[in-house]
Structure formats: structure tokens, C-alpha cells
DRENTORKOL-3810 file (N, C-alpha, C; in nm, 4 decimals):
REM DRENTORKOL-3810
@n.u->-1.5851; n.v->-1.1835; n.w->0.9247; ca.u->-1.4972; ca.v->-1.1055; ca.w->0.8407; c.u->-1.5596; c.v->-0.9671; c.w->0.8207
@n.u->-1.4909; n.v->-0.8600; n.w->0.8645; ca.u->-1.5472; ca.v->-0.7256; ca.w->0.8491; c.u->-1.5490; c.v->-0.6820; c.w->0.7022
@n.u->-1.6550; n.v->-0.6145; n.w->0.6651; ca.u->-1.6698; ca.v->-0.5617; ca.w->0.5299; c.u->-1.6093; c.v->-0.4206; c.w->0.5264
@n.u->-1.5319; n.v->-0.3921; n.w->0.4232; ca.u->-1.4704; ca.v->-0.2598; ca.w->0.4110; c.u->-1.5753; c.v->-0.1624; c.w->0.3579
@n.u->-1.6098; n.v->-0.0585; n.w->0.4354; ca.u->-1.7076; ca.v->0.0399; ca.w->0.3887; c.u->-1.6557; c.v->0.1175; c.w->0.2677
@n.u->-1.7472; n.v->0.1611; n.w->0.1831; ca.u->-1.7102; ca.v->0.2384; ca.w->0.0636; c.u->-1.6304; c.v->0.3629; c.w->0.1013
@n.u->-1.6676; n.v->0.4296; n.w->0.2101; ca.u->-1.5967; ca.v->0.5511; ca.w->0.2514; c.u->-1.4519; c.v->0.5207; c.w->0.2894
@n.u->-1.4287; n.v->0.4051; n.w->0.3498; ca.u->-1.2929; ca.v->0.3649; ca.w->0.3868; c.u->-1.2117; c.v->0.3332; c.w->0.2621
@n.u->-1.2735; n.v->0.2685; n.w->0.1647; ca.u->-1.2045; ca.v->0.2397; ca.w->0.0384; c.u->-1.1601; c.v->0.3695; c.w->-0.0296
@n.u->-1.2494; n.v->0.4660; n.w->-0.0331; ca.u->-1.2184; ca.v->0.5951; ca.w->-0.0969; c.u->-1.1072; c.v->0.6662; c.w->-0.0214
@n.u->-1.1160; n.v->0.6717; n.w->0.1111; ca.u->-1.0146; ca.v->0.7440; ca.w->0.1889; c.u->-0.8786; c.v->0.6749; c.w->0.1806
@n.u->-0.8751; n.v->0.5412; n.w->0.1751; ca.u->-0.7482; ca.v->0.4702; ca.w->0.1638; c.u->-0.6779; c.v->0.5071; c.w->0.0336
@n.u->-0.7499; n.v->0.5034; n.w->-0.0761; ca.u->-0.6909; ca.v->0.5384; ca.w->-0.2060; c.u->-0.6421; c.v->0.6825; c.w->-0.2051
@n.u->-0.7232; n.v->0.7742; n.w->-0.1542; ca.u->-0.6841; ca.v->0.9153; ca.w->-0.1497; c.u->-0.5594; c.v->0.9359; c.w->-0.0652
@n.u->-0.5538; n.v->0.8731; n.w->0.0514; ca.u->-0.4378; ca.v->0.8888; ca.w->0.1401; c.u->-0.3111; c.v->0.8338; c.w->0.0760
@n.u->-0.3201; n.v->0.7150; n.w->0.0159; ca.u->-0.2019; ca.v->0.6558; ca.w->-0.0459; c.u->-0.1567; c.v->0.7342; c.w->-0.1693
@n.u->-0.2508; n.v->0.7797; n.w->-0.2504; ca.u->-0.2144; ca.v->0.8598; ca.w->-0.3682; c.u->-0.1513; c.v->0.9923; c.w->-0.3275
@n.u->-0.2083; n.v->1.0598; n.w->-0.2290; ca.u->-0.1514; ca.v->1.1859; ca.w->-0.1802; c.u->-0.0114; c.v->1.1642; c.w->-0.1246
@n.u->0.0062; n.v->1.0589; n.w->-0.0487; ca.u->0.1372; ca.v->1.0301; ca.w->0.0106; c.u->0.2393; c.v->0.9970; c.w->-0.0989
@n.u->0.1978; n.v->0.9197; n.w->-0.1977; ca.u->0.2881; ca.v->0.8846; ca.w->-0.3080; c.u->0.3320; c.v->1.0094; c.w->-0.3848
@n.u->0.2402; n.v->1.1017; n.w->-0.4078; ca.u->0.2749; ca.v->1.2258; ca.w->-0.4788; c.u->0.3777; c.v->1.3078; c.w->-0.4017
@n.u->0.3668; n.v->1.3086; n.w->-0.2696; ca.u->0.4573; ca.v->1.3868; ca.w->-0.1862; c.u->0.5935; c.v->1.3205; c.w->-0.1706
@n.u->0.5970; n.v->1.1881; n.w->-0.1650; ca.u->0.7202; ca.v->1.1188; ca.w->-0.1255; c.u->0.7811; c.v->1.0267; c.w->-0.2304
@n.u->0.7061; n.v->0.9886; n.w->-0.3295; ca.u->0.7538; ca.v->0.8895; ca.w->-0.4252; c.u->0.7355; c.v->0.9374; c.w->-0.5690
@n.u->0.8239; n.v->1.0258; n.w->-0.6167; ca.u->0.8108; ca.v->1.0779; ca.w->-0.7540; c.u->0.8298; c.v->0.9688; c.w->-0.8595
@n.u->0.8842; n.v->0.8537; n.w->-0.8211; ca.u->0.9004; ca.v->0.7416; ca.w->-0.9133; c.u->0.7648; c.v->0.6821; c.w->-0.9528
@n.u->0.6620; n.v->0.7095; n.w->-0.8723; ca.u->0.5294; ca.v->0.6546; ca.w->-0.8974; c.u->0.4405; c.v->0.7549; c.w->-0.9692
@n.u->0.3767; n.v->0.7087; n.w->-1.0748; ca.u->0.2792; ca.v->0.7913; ca.w->-1.1457; c.u->0.1463; c.v->0.7896; c.w->-1.0714
@n.u->0.1132; n.v->0.6730; n.w->-1.0150; ca.u->-0.0108; ca.v->0.6596; ca.w->-0.9394; c.u->-0.0067; c.v->0.5325; c.w->-0.8552
@n.u->-0.1094; n.v->0.5166; n.w->-0.7743; ca.u->-0.1252; ca.v->0.3983; ca.w->-0.6900; c.u->-0.2617; c.v->0.3383; c.w->-0.7210
@n.u->-0.2638; n.v->0.2072; n.w->-0.7390; ca.u->-0.3891; ca.v->0.1356; ca.w->-0.7640; c.u->-0.4204; c.v->0.0493; c.w->-0.6433
@n.u->-0.5475; n.v->0.0439; n.w->-0.6071; ca.u->-0.5916; ca.v->-0.0419; ca.w->-0.4976; c.u->-0.7125; c.v->-0.1211; c.w->-0.5474
@n.u->-0.7045; n.v->-0.2527; n.w->-0.5328; ca.u->-0.8198; ca.v->-0.3374; ca.w->-0.5646; c.u->-0.8581; c.v->-0.4124; c.w->-0.4369
@n.u->-0.9837; n.v->-0.4479; n.w->-0.4280; ca.u->-1.0353; ca.v->-0.5078; ca.w->-0.3054; c.u->-1.0890; c.v->-0.6479; c.w->-0.3309
@n.u->-1.0680; n.v->-0.7334; n.w->-0.2334; ca.u->-1.1247; ca.v->-0.8675; ca.w->-0.2365; c.u->-1.1524; c.v->-0.9060; c.w->-0.0914
@n.u->-1.2788; n.v->-0.9110; n.w->-0.0553; ca.u->-1.3160; ca.v->-0.9416; ca.w->0.0828; c.u->-1.2616; c.v->-0.8367; c.w->0.1779
@n.u->-1.1892; n.v->-0.8801; n.w->0.2810; ca.u->-1.1336; ca.v->-0.7863; ca.w->0.3788; c.u->-0.9953; c.v->-0.7363; c.w->0.3394
@n.u->-0.9514; n.v->-0.7668; n.w->0.2166; ca.u->-0.8176; ca.v->-0.7292; ca.w->0.1731; c.u->-0.8192; c.v->-0.6159; c.w->0.0718
@n.u->-0.7148; n.v->-0.5320; n.w->0.0806; ca.u->-0.6884; ca.v->-0.4272; ca.w->-0.0186; c.u->-0.5501; c.v->-0.4557; c.w->-0.0755
@n.u->-0.5423; n.v->-0.4761; n.w->-0.2060; ca.u->-0.4158; ca.v->-0.5056; ca.w->-0.2732; c.u->-0.3643; c.v->-0.3769; c.w->-0.3359
@n.u->-0.2440; n.v->-0.3353; n.w->-0.2962; ca.u->-0.1881; ca.v->-0.2068; ca.w->-0.3392; c.u->-0.0777; c.v->-0.2316; c.w->-0.4410
@n.u->-0.0907; n.v->-0.1646; n.w->-0.5554; ca.u->0.0062; ca.v->-0.1738; ca.w->-0.6635; c.u->0.0521; c.v->-0.0328; c.w->-0.6978
@n.u->0.1817; n.v->-0.0165; n.w->-0.7165; ca.u->0.2356; ca.v->0.1121; ca.w->-0.7589; c.u->0.2596; c.v->0.1104; c.w->-0.9085
@n.u->0.2240; n.v->0.2188; n.w->-0.9752; ca.u->0.2514; ca.v->0.2315; ca.w->-1.1187; c.u->0.3645; c.v->0.3310; c.w->-1.1365
@n.u->0.4765; n.v->0.2820; n.w->-1.1911; ca.u->0.5922; ca.v->0.3676; ca.w->-1.2149; c.u->0.5627; c.v->0.4650; c.w->-1.3286
@n.u->0.6432; n.v->0.5697; n.w->-1.3378; ca.u->0.6239; ca.v->0.6680; ca.w->-1.4440; c.u->0.6430; c.v->0.6047; c.w->-1.5820
@n.u->0.7126; n.v->0.4908; n.w->-1.5892; ca.u->0.7320; ca.v->0.4181; ca.w->-1.7152; c.u->0.6082; c.v->0.3375; c.w->-1.7548
@n.u->0.5116; n.v->0.3256; n.w->-1.6628; ca.u->0.3907; ca.v->0.2478; ca.w->-1.6876; c.u->0.3946; c.v->0.1096; c.w->-1.6256
@n.u->0.5122; n.v->0.0649; n.w->-1.5820; ca.u->0.5241; ca.v->-0.0661; ca.w->-1.5179; c.u->0.4486; c.v->-0.0661; c.w->-1.3851
@n.u->0.3759; n.v->-0.1746; n.w->-1.3587; ca.u->0.3029; ca.v->-0.1861; ca.w->-1.2326; c.u->0.3726; c.v->-0.2871; c.w->-1.1422
@n.u->0.3909; n.v->-0.2477; n.w->-1.0159; ca.u->0.4625; ca.v->-0.3296; ca.w->-0.9190; c.u->0.3712; c.v->-0.3577; c.w->-0.7995
@n.u->0.3404; n.v->-0.4862; n.w->-0.7741; ca.u->0.2652; ca.v->-0.5183; ca.w->-0.6522; c.u->0.3481; c.v->-0.4765; c.w->-0.5304
@n.u->0.2852; n.v->-0.4117; n.w->-0.4325; ca.u->0.3576; ca.v->-0.3624; ca.w->-0.3158; c.u->0.3177; c.v->-0.4324; c.w->-0.1867
@n.u->0.1876; n.v->-0.4358; n.w->-0.1595; ca.u->0.1448; ca.v->-0.4922; ca.w->-0.0315; c.u->-0.0023; c.v->-0.5293; c.w->-0.0363
@n.u->-0.0392; n.v->-0.6090; n.w->0.0632; ca.u->-0.1788; ca.v->-0.6442; ca.w->0.0857; c.u->-0.2140; c.v->-0.5938; c.w->0.2249
@n.u->-0.3223; n.v->-0.5225; n.w->0.2348; ca.u->-0.3700; ca.v->-0.4726; ca.w->0.3634; c.u->-0.4928; c.v->-0.5529; c.w->0.4042
@n.u->-0.5003; n.v->-0.5860; n.w->0.5328; ca.u->-0.6162; ca.v->-0.6585; ca.w->0.5857; c.u->-0.6956; c.v->-0.5635; c.w->0.6733
@n.u->-0.8206; n.v->-0.5414; n.w->0.6369; ca.u->-0.9084; ca.v->-0.4528; ca.w->0.7119; c.u->-0.9528; c.v->-0.5207; c.w->0.8403
@n.u->-0.9434; n.v->-0.4465; n.w->0.9499; ca.u->-0.9807; ca.v->-0.5049; ca.w->1.0792; c.u->-1.0938; c.v->-0.4296; c.w->1.1477
@n.u->-1.1605; n.v->-0.3436; n.w->1.0720; ca.u->-1.2734; ca.v->-0.2708; ca.w->1.1290; c.u->-1.2482; c.v->-0.1231; c.w->1.1502
@n.u->-1.1264; n.v->-0.0756; n.w->1.1213; ca.u->-1.0930; ca.v->0.0652; ca.w->1.1378; c.u->-1.0212; c.v->0.1158; c.w->1.0128
@n.u->-1.0549; n.v->0.2356; n.w->0.9705; ca.u->-0.9924; ca.v->0.2936; ca.w->0.8505; c.u->-0.8434; c.v->0.3209; c.w->0.8702
@n.u->-0.7983; n.v->0.3256; n.w->0.9944; ca.u->-0.6586; ca.v->0.3599; ca.w->1.0217; c.u->-0.5773; c.v->0.2453; c.w->1.0814
@n.u->-0.6356; n.v->0.1279; n.w->1.0939; ca.u->-0.5636; ca.v->0.0106; ca.w->1.1465; c.u->-0.5814; c.v->-0.1051; c.w->1.0490
@n.u->-0.4756; n.v->-0.1353; n.w->0.9785; ca.u->-0.4771; ca.v->-0.2435; ca.w->0.8806; c.u->-0.3628; c.v->-0.3393; c.w->0.9108
@n.u->-0.3834; n.v->-0.4671; n.w->0.8870; ca.u->-0.2732; ca.v->-0.5617; ca.w->0.8888; c.u->-0.1972; c.v->-0.5458; c.w->0.7582
@n.u->-0.0666; n.v->-0.5622; n.w->0.7612; ca.u->0.0159; ca.v->-0.5406; ca.w->0.6429; c.u->0.0899; c.v->-0.6675; c.w->0.6042
@n.u->0.0844; n.v->-0.7014; n.w->0.4762; ca.u->0.1626; ca.v->-0.8125; ca.w->0.4212; c.u->0.2409; c.v->-0.7571; c.w->0.3022
@n.u->0.3712; n.v->-0.7767; n.w->0.3029; ca.u->0.4590; ca.v->-0.7246; ca.w->0.1985; c.u->0.4629; c.v->-0.8221; c.w->0.0815
@n.u->0.4549; n.v->-0.7694; n.w->-0.0414; ca.u->0.4655; ca.v->-0.8544; ca.w->-0.1600; c.u->0.6093; c.v->-0.9014; c.w->-0.1758
@n.u->0.6262; n.v->-1.0312; n.w->-0.2022; ca.u->0.7584; ca.v->-1.0907; ca.w->-0.2233; c.u->0.7610; c.v->-1.1464; c.w->-0.3661
@n.u->0.8374; n.v->-1.0796; n.w->-0.4525; ca.u->0.8412; ca.v->-1.1173; ca.w->-0.5932; c.u->0.8939; c.v->-1.2574; c.w->-0.6178
@n.u->0.9908; n.v->-1.3014; n.w->-0.5389; ca.u->1.0515; ca.v->-1.4334; ca.w->-0.5610; c.u->0.9528; c.v->-1.5484; c.w->-0.5396
@n.u->0.8510; n.v->-1.5252; n.w->-0.4582; ca.u->0.7502; ca.v->-1.6286; ca.w->-0.4344; c.u->0.6150; c.v->-1.5915; c.w->-0.4942
@n.u->0.6062; n.v->-1.4702; n.w->-0.5504; ca.u->0.4818; ca.v->-1.4194; ca.w->-0.6077; c.u->0.3668; c.v->-1.4304; c.w->-0.5071
@n.u->0.3970; n.v->-1.3889; n.w->-0.3822; ca.u->0.2977; ca.v->-1.3968; ca.w->-0.2760; c.u->0.3209; c.v->-1.2841; c.w->-0.1753
@n.u->0.2356; n.v->-1.2793; n.w->-0.0755; ca.u->0.2425; ca.v->-1.1754; ca.w->0.0266; c.u->0.2901; c.v->-1.2368; c.w->0.1575
@n.u->0.3890; n.v->-1.1744; n.w->0.2203; ca.u->0.4471; ca.v->-1.2219; ca.w->0.3455; c.u->0.3812; c.v->-1.1476; c.w->0.4610
@n.u->0.2976; n.v->-1.2172; n.w->0.5337; ca.u->0.2251; ca.v->-1.1534; ca.w->0.6438; c.u->0.2927; c.v->-1.1745; c.w->0.7780
@n.u->0.4093; n.v->-1.2357; n.w->0.7796; ca.u->0.4788; ca.v->-1.2608; ca.w->0.9054; c.u->0.5656; c.v->-1.1445; c.w->0.9491
@n.u->0.5403; n.v->-1.0262; n.w->0.8945; ca.u->0.6126; ca.v->-0.9056; ca.w->0.9330; c.u->0.5234; c.v->-0.8284; c.w->1.0296
@n.u->0.5733; n.v->-0.8009; n.w->1.1478; ca.u->0.4966; ca.v->-0.7247; ca.w->1.2457; c.u->0.5196; c.v->-0.5767; c.w->1.2210
@n.u->0.4141; n.v->-0.5037; n.w->1.1968; ca.u->0.4248; ca.v->-0.3616; ca.w->1.1669; c.u->0.3126; c.v->-0.2896; c.w->1.2387
@n.u->0.3479; n.v->-0.1887; n.w->1.3168; ca.u->0.2453; ca.v->-0.1199; ca.w->1.3951; c.u->0.2289; c.v->0.0267; c.w->1.3578
@n.u->0.2895; n.v->0.0699; n.w->1.2472; ca.u->0.2805; ca.v->0.2097; ca.w->1.2066; c.u->0.1540; c.v->0.2387; c.w->1.1283
@n.u->0.1499; n.v->0.3577; n.w->1.0711; ca.u->0.0354; ca.v->0.3983; ca.w->0.9896; c.u->0.0409; c.v->0.3300; c.w->0.8533
@n.u->-0.0682; n.v->0.3389; n.w->0.7820; ca.u->-0.0732; ca.v->0.2830; ca.w->0.6469; c.u->0.0300; c.v->0.3509; c.w->0.5581
@n.u->0.0470; n.v->0.4819; n.w->0.5748; ca.u->0.1469; ca.v->0.5549; ca.w->0.4962; c.u->0.2883; c.v->0.5090; c.w->0.5300
@n.u->0.3147; n.v->0.4795; n.w->0.6562; ca.u->0.4469; ca.v->0.4289; ca.w->0.6945; c.u->0.4704; c.v->0.2894; c.w->0.6371
@n.u->0.3671; n.v->0.2068; n.w->0.6344; ca.u->0.3784; ca.v->0.0749; ca.w->0.5714; c.u->0.4051; c.v->0.0909; c.w->0.4221
@n.u->0.3380; n.v->0.1876; n.w->0.3602; ca.u->0.3584; ca.v->0.2159; ca.w->0.2175; c.u->0.5040; c.v->0.2570; c.w->0.1928
@n.u->0.5584; n.v->0.3428; n.w->0.2792; ca.u->0.6991; ca.v->0.3832; ca.w->0.2657; c.u->0.7923; c.v->0.2628; c.w->0.2776
@n.u->0.7637; n.v->0.1742; n.w->0.3716; ca.u->0.8463; ca.v->0.0554; ca.w->0.3907; c.u->0.8492; c.v->-0.0298; c.w->0.2646
@n.u->0.7335; n.v->-0.0601; n.w->0.2088; ca.u->0.7299; ca.v->-0.1466; ca.w->0.0911; c.u->0.7845; c.v->-0.0766; c.w->-0.0324
@n.u->0.7631; n.v->0.0541; n.w->-0.0440; ca.u->0.8201; ca.v->0.1275; ca.w->-0.1573; c.u->0.9720; c.v->0.1315; c.w->-0.1470
@n.u->1.0229; n.v->0.1472; n.w->-0.0270; ca.u->1.1680; ca.v->0.1477; ca.w->-0.0076; c.u->1.2263; c.v->0.0122; c.w->-0.0499
@n.u->1.1564; n.v->-0.0956; n.w->-0.0213; ca.u->1.2013; ca.v->-0.2297; ca.w->-0.0589; c.u->1.1918; c.v->-0.2507; c.w->-0.2104
@n.u->1.0789; n.v->-0.2120; n.w->-0.2698; ca.u->1.0518; ca.v->-0.2446; ca.w->-0.4097; c.u->1.0945; c.v->-0.1381; c.w->-0.5104
@n.u->1.1037; n.v->-0.0133; n.w->-0.4685; ca.u->1.1298; ca.v->0.0959; ca.w->-0.5629; c.u->1.2641; c.v->0.1628; c.w->-0.5402
@n.u->1.2983; n.v->0.1911; n.w->-0.4163; ca.u->1.4250; ca.v->0.2584; ca.w->-0.3881; c.u->1.4127; c.v->0.3546; c.w->-0.2739
@n.u->1.5057; n.v->0.4447; n.w->-0.2655; ca.u->1.5154; ca.v->0.5377; ca.w->-0.1532; c.u->1.3998; c.v->0.6359; c.w->-0.1520
@n.u->1.3491; n.v->0.6615; n.w->-0.0323; ca.u->1.2396; ca.v->0.7562; ca.w->-0.0136; c.u->1.2852; c.v->0.8992; c.w->-0.0386
@n.u->1.1954; n.v->0.9787; n.w->-0.0957; ca.u->1.2212; ca.v->1.1202; ca.w->-0.1135; c.u->1.1596; c.v->1.1930; c.w->0.0040
@n.u->1.2397; n.v->1.2695; n.w->0.0811; ca.u->1.1836; ca.v->1.3351; ca.w->0.1994; c.u->1.0740; c.v->1.4347; c.w->0.1649
@n.u->0.9768; n.v->1.4456; n.w->0.2560; ca.u->0.8714; ca.v->1.5454; ca.w->0.2395; c.u->0.9310; c.v->1.6844; c.w->0.2537
@n.u->0.8751; n.v->1.7811; n.w->0.1791; ca.u->0.9271; ca.v->1.9189; ca.w->0.1897; c.u->0.8981; c.v->1.9829; c.w->0.3234
END
């Protein structure tokens, strides 16, 4: 099981927060917590409500993560979704599902 380097943890949070600021005004911030090779991403709405969004699986590269979408009805993560885009594109996908329509970048 690959260990997520501290530098990768920092860059992941920075990239997701920057992307959320540009594209998701509904979000006040993005929280990421780590457990083993997983990064759990939660969006915090401007109202303060926190919404689980996705679980990322680190595979040894800061730019290649496995993606599992949070499913509220089962209170679990669905990893049977094949996704080959960037982490930011995965973030857009889950935000579109859980929050609403994406705001285009300027």
C-alpha cells in the first residue's frame, strides 16, 4: 500500500480548494482527511453544511487517483465507476451530482 507523501497531501488540498473557488461558489471550502492510501473529500457549503463527496485512492502519483463517489442512500463510497480524468474533473463530477450545476470558469 503506497503511503501518501506530505507534499502530495498539501498539493491535493490546494488544487481542490482553488478549483472549488473558481467553479463552485456554493462551497465555502473543501476538507480532505486521510486514512492510509485514501483521501476523503468533503465540501462545506456556504451555509456550513458539510457534504461527503468522494474518496480518492492514492496509487503512487499526485495526479493519478482512483475515484469513488459518495452515495448518500447507502452512506458509502461507490468505487465501481470508471473515471480516467483529472482529480479536478472528478471533483466536478461529484459536485454536479451532490450540489448542482457547475459554474463555468471565467
